[in-house]
N, C-alpha and C positions, 0 to 999 in steps of 0.2 A: 484356553484359547480366547475367551472373552477378555482377559487382561491384556493379551497380546494385541488384540484389535484395538482396545481402548488406548493403550500406550502408543500404538502406531498412529491412531487418529490424532493424539496430542502432538506427536512429532510432525505430522503433516501440517497440522494447524500452524504451529510455530515456524516450521521450515519453509513451507510455501509462502507465507506472508513475508517472512524475512527475505527470501529470494526475490520476491516481487519488488520489495522496497529497494533492494540493492540494484536491480535492473532499472527501475524507474528513476531513481535519484541519479544513476550514472548516465541515463539517456539525457536528462535535463542538464546534468553537469557538464556533459560533452558539448552541448549547445552553449552553455554558459562560458566555457573555455573559448570557444570560437567567437562568442560575442564580445568577450573581453578584449580581443585584438581589434575589433572594429570600433567599440565605444566603452573604454574602461570606466567612465564616469558613472555608469548605471549598474555597477557591480552589486549594489545592495538589492536591486530589483531581481538580478539574475539569481542571486543567492536565496532570496525568498522563495522564488518559483522552483528552484532546484531542490529545495528541502521538502516541498509538499508531498511527494510520493513516499517519503519515510513513514508517514503516519499509519499506512497499511500494516507495516511490521509491528507497530505499537498495538494496533487492533488484534493482531494475531497473538501477540504476547499477553494482552489483557484477557482474551478468551481462553488462552493456555492456562493462566493462573487461576481464572475463575473455574475452570474445569478440573483442576487438580483434586478437588474435593469430591468428586463423583466416585461412586462405588463401581470400579471396572469389572468386578467379579460378576455382576449382573447387567451392567450397562455398557459392556465393551463394544458390541456392534453399533449401538447408538452413538457412542463417543467417536467411533471410527467414521460414521457418516457426517457427524457434526464437524469433525476435524478436517475431513476432505473437503467438505463444502466451504468452510470458512477459508481454509488454505487456498483453494482454487479461486474463489472470489477475490481475495486480497491480492493474489498473484497477478491476475489480469487487470484488476483495478489499478494497482500501482504501475504496471507497465503502460497501460493506456494514459494514465494521468501524467506520467513522465513524458510521453509523447506530446500531449496537449501543452505541457509547461515548456517543452523544448521549442514548440512553434511560437509560443508567447515570448520566450527569450529572444528568438531570432527577430520577431517583430520589434520588440524594444530596441534591439541594437540597430535596427534600421530607421529609428527615429519615430516609430509609431507609439502612441500612448495607450498601450493594450494591457498593462499589468492588471488593472481591476477586472477587466473582461476575461483575461486569461485565468485569473483566480476563480471567477464564477464558473467558467467552463471546466476547470479542473476539479471543482467541487462536485460535479455531476457523477463522474465515475467513483469518487470517494464515497458518495452517498450509498452505494451498494456495498461497499466494505463495512460501512456503519450498520447497515441492515443485517449483514451477515453476523456481525458481532452481537448485535441486539438478539437475533434469533438464537444464537448459541447460548447467550446468557438466560433466555427465557425457558430453555429445555431444562 
């Protein structure tokens, strides 16, 4: 039973972080597609902001790789808790970051110089995904 919980935790860690990145990048990507119709000259800015939510999937993947060395026969419930925690934090962080980036993309397309501010605001939800990764690595 411990091994099942451990591997389930690993799956949740990787899966939820990846799902969050998929949602976050498509939220920002949809805004970028609309913004391209309004001002295609700013496509590089749109692309940079659209790619930011992809990092949470990377954090989940790193935590997954680093947790593969654990002994699931004794640490299964612990790994389940870590995996669920990292997965949920990365899921919501990526979705909310995608929404922040989407708003920044719309602002840029309307002629406002908000790329730097948007990147700063987008870094705030990402900070919690980084904290979840660090906590997983410390256990």
